[in-house]
C-alpha positions in Angstrom: 241.3 54.6 105.6 240.5 50.9 105.8 242.6 49.4 108.6 242.3 45.9 107.1 244.0 47.0 103.9 247.5 45.6 103.4 248.8 49.1 102.4 247.4 50.6 105.6 249.7 48.4 107.6 252.6 49.2 105.3 251.9 52.9 105.7 252.5 52.7 109.4 256.2 52.1 108.6 256.7 54.8 106.0 260.1 56.4 106.0 259.6 59.4 103.7 256.8 61.7 102.6 256.7 60.3 99.0 256.0 56.8 100.2 253.2 58.0 102.5 251.5 60.0 99.7 251.9 57.0 97.4 250.2 54.7 100.0 247.4 57.3 100.5 246.8 57.3 96.7 246.8 53.5 96.5 244.4 53.2 99.5 242.1 55.6 97.9 242.1 53.7 94.6 241.6 50.4 96.4 238.6 51.8 98.3 237.1 53.2 95.1 237.6 49.8 93.4 236.0 47.9 96.2 233.1 50.3 96.3 232.6 49.9 92.5 232.7 46.1 92.9 230.2 46.2 95.7 227.9 48.4 93.6 228.1 46.1 90.6 227.3 43.1 92.8 224.3 44.9 94.2 223.1 45.9 90.7 223.6 42.3 89.4 221.6 40.9 92.3 218.7 43.4 91.8 218.7 42.6 88.0 218.6 38.8 88.6 215.9 39.2 91.2 213.8 41.2 88.7 214.4 38.6 86.0 213.2 35.8 88.4 210.1 37.7 89.4 209.3 38.4 85.7 209.7 34.7 84.9 207.6 33.6 87.8 204.8 36.0 86.8 205.0 34.8 83.2 204.6 31.2 84.4 201.8 32.1 86.7 203.6 31.2 89.9 203.3 34.7 91.4 199.7 35.7 91.9 200.0 37.9 95.0 197.7 37.7 98.0 194.3 36.3 97.2 191.3 38.6 97.7 189.1 38.0 100.7 185.9 37.6 98.8 183.7 36.9 101.8 184.8 40.2 103.5 184.6 42.1 100.2 181.0 40.8 99.6 180.0 42.0 103.1 181.5 45.4 102.4 179.7 45.8 99.1 176.4 44.7 100.8 177.0 47.4 103.5 177.8 50.0 100.8 174.5 49.1 99.0 172.6 49.5 102.2 174.0 53.0 102.5 176.0 52.5 105.6 178.8 55.0 106.3 182.4 54.2 105.5 183.4 54.6 109.2 180.7 52.0 110.2 182.0 49.6 107.6 185.6 50.1 108.7 184.7 49.3 112.3 182.5 46.3 111.4 185.0 44.7 109.0 188.3 45.9 110.4 189.6 46.8 107.0 191.4 49.9 105.6 189.7 52.9 104.1 191.5 52.2 100.8 189.8 48.8 100.7 186.4 50.3 101.0 187.3 53.0 98.5 188.5 50.4 96.0 185.3 48.3 96.4 183.1 51.4 96.2 184.6 52.2 92.8 184.0 48.7 91.4 181.3 48.5 88.7 178.2 46.6 89.9 
């Protein structure tokens, strides 16, 4: 039960069982209603955020992180020389997935 609810304070002074059960039902409905409102607000915010992101992408304002071309060129050169992935990882301090992505690129 939510202690901040008005009916919670009224329930402390109930005189009969019927009134107590009635306040229990009302409290349950209030909590359900508040939960539904919170969920709707969450869904609305997510929807509006997705719309904003889609608009920004359409207008070219969201490009993501730019590629580190200097590092990638060095990785590609090392791959062409036949160096092992572990050597490349240590030398460039990049992830294995970056090396894999660059190894798959057409020349």
